[in-house]
Structure formats: structure tokens, C-alpha cells
N, C-alpha and C positions, 0 to 999 in steps of 0.2 A: 285267478291264477295266483294272486297273493296268498290265498288260503293254501294252495298246493305247495308253496315254497316257504312255509313257516313251520317252526317246531320240528317234531319228529316226522312230519309228512314229507320232508325233503328226501327221505330215503325209503318211503313207503310205496310199494307197488300198488296197493289198494287205493291209495290217495291219487296216484297217477291215473288209474282206471276211472275213479269217480270224477276226476277233473276232465278226462276225455269225454265221459258221458255227459257232463254238464255242458261242455262245448257242443256236443252233438245236439242236445236238447235246445240250446240257444239257436243253432242253425234251423232246427225244425220249427221253433216258434217264429223265426223270422220269415220263413217261406210262406205260410198262409197269410201273414200280414201283407206281404208284398203282393201275393196273388190276388187277394180280395180287393185291394186297392186298384190293381191293374184291371181286374174284371169290372169293377165299378166304373172306372174311367172309360173303359171301352163301351160298356152298356149305356152309360149316360152321355156319351160323346163329349167327354170332359177333356179339353186340351190343356196342356201345361200352361201355367201362368208364370210370369217372371217378376223378380224383384232384384234390385242391386245387391242387397244383403244376401239373399238366397243364392245368387250366382257366385258371390265372393266365397261364401262358406262351402258351396259345392266344389268350386274350383280348387280351394285349398285342400279339400278332401282328396281330390284327384292327385295332388302333389304329395301330401303328407302320408296318406294311408298306405300306398305301395311301399314306401321306405320303411314304415313301421312294420308292415306285414312281412316283408322280406327279412328284416332284422329278427322278428320273432320266430320265423321259420328256421332261420340259421341257428338261433339260440336253442330252439327245440331240438334240432339235430345234435347240437353239441351236448345238451343235457339229456339226450335220449328221452325227451318228453313230447309225446304226441299231442298232449293237451296244449303245450306252448305253441307247437307248430300249428295246431288247429286254430288257436286264437289268431295267429298270423294270417291264416287263410281267411278268417272273418274280416280282418283288416283289408285284405285284397278284395273280398266281396263288397265291402263298403266303398272301396275305390271304384269298382266296376259299376256299382249303383250310381255313384256320383258322375262317372263318365257317361252313363246312360242318360242321366238327367240332362247333362249339358248337350249331349247329342240330340236328345228329344227337343230341347229348346232351340237348337240350331236348325233342326229340320222344320219346326213350326215357323221360325222366323223367315226361312227361305221359301218354304212351301207349306202354307197353312193347312192344306188338305192332308198333309202327312202326319197329323197329330197322333194317329194310332201307333206310330213307331215306338213312342215312349212306353205305353203300357205293354206292348208286345215284347219289347226288350226286358221289361220288368218281369214278365212271366218266365222268360229264359233264366233270369237271375234267381227267381224263386225255385225253379227246377234244379239249378246248380246248388242252391242252399240245401235242398233235400239230399242230393247226392253227397255233398260234403259232410252233412250230418251223419249219413250212413257210414262214410269212411271213418269219421271220428269215433262213432259208436263201436265199430269193429277194431279200432286201434290202428287203422291203416294210414294215418295222417303223417307218419314220420318213421324214422329210424328202423 
């Protein structure tokens, strides 16, 4: 996004479209990574493991990322920049992933046999990332 808003690109329609496509590609790169890890965890019966640092970082993402994402989406609307709004949606996706991790840890702590919930939720987030990438590619993310 820094590239998008420097120099003459600040008024360039083609720069906006390229930035939107870059956001779309980053959603599409995220989706298989999440899906492959989720399928691996399901196939290998790999439950989530905890660490204090991991929980702290994840919890901070649940708090910080929605505020950042909503701010970027609002800014994207004000600037008529679907790319900026799309980046805000990526922040919301990050928050959803963090919330899913915390939910998965809570489920496993309460009910150890419920460990598949975490990778199943991750598959849903991967599908959401594909959909958001499609929206960003078409320029439907904003304005």
C-alpha cells in the first residue's frame, strides 16, 4: 500500500487496479497455506498446543487487528481505494484467524476430543480468503 500512495501513483487508476490485484493475490496465497496446514492437522490428528507467548500474541491480534482493519476500510472508502479497503479486510481475516486459534485452544482445554474444531474453522477461513481475493480482483472491495 505504501507503493500505491507514493509519487504519481496517488492519482493513477492503473496503480489502484494493480494494488487491488496484489491484495487479491495475497488472499489467494494465504488460503492454500491455511488449508494445507488444517488438512495436515486433521489427517495427523494434531491438536493445538499452547504457550503463554503464543496466547498473548494471538489475544493481542484479536484486539488490535479489528481496529486496524476497520480503520483501513474506512480510509479506503474515503480515498475511493478498494486496495486500501481490501488490506483492511486482510486485517479482519487475521483477527478471525486469531479468534479461531483462541477458540480452538479453549475447546481443547475444556474438551480434548474437540481438537478438530480448530482445523475445521481454519478451512472456513481459507474459503473466506479465496472469496475475498475474488472480490478484490474484481474491484468489489469498496466504493
